[in-house]
C-alpha positions as CSV (number, residue, x, y, z in Angstrom):
1,M,-8.1,14.9,16.3
2,Q,-4.7,13.1,16.9
3,R,-6.6,9.8,16.6
4,L,-8.0,10.8,13.2
5,L,-4.5,11.8,12.0
6,F,-3.1,8.5,13.1
7,D,-5.8,6.6,11.2
8,F,-5.1,8.6,8.1
9,L,-1.4,7.9,8.3
10,F,-2.1,4.2,8.8
11,F,-4.4,4.0,5.9
12,S,-2.1,5.9,3.5
13,L,0.8,3.7,4.5
14,G,-1.2,0.6,4.1
15,G,-2.5,1.8,0.7
16,T,1.1,2.5,-0.5
17,V,2.3,-1.0,0.6
18,G,-0.7,-2.6,-1.1
19,V,0.1,-0.7,-4.4
20,I,3.7,-1.7,-4.3
21,A,2.8,-5.3,-3.6
22,M,0.4,-5.4,-6.5
23,C,3.1,-3.9,-8.9
24,I,5.6,-6.6,-7.8
25,L,3.0,-9.3,-8.3
26,Q,2.1,-8.0,-11.8
27,A,5.8,-7.7,-12.8
28,G,6.4,-11.3,-11.5
29,R,3.4,-12.6,-13.5
30,Q,4.6,-10.9,-16.7
31,S,8.2,-12.2,-16.4
32,D,6.9,-15.7,-15.9
């Protein structure tokens, strides 16, 4: 059970970082 919780936390954190990175890339592309 703890393993599953850790995987969920890892994926949610990775997804958040990915979304932020995409937003930064989109903003940089528009300002260029």
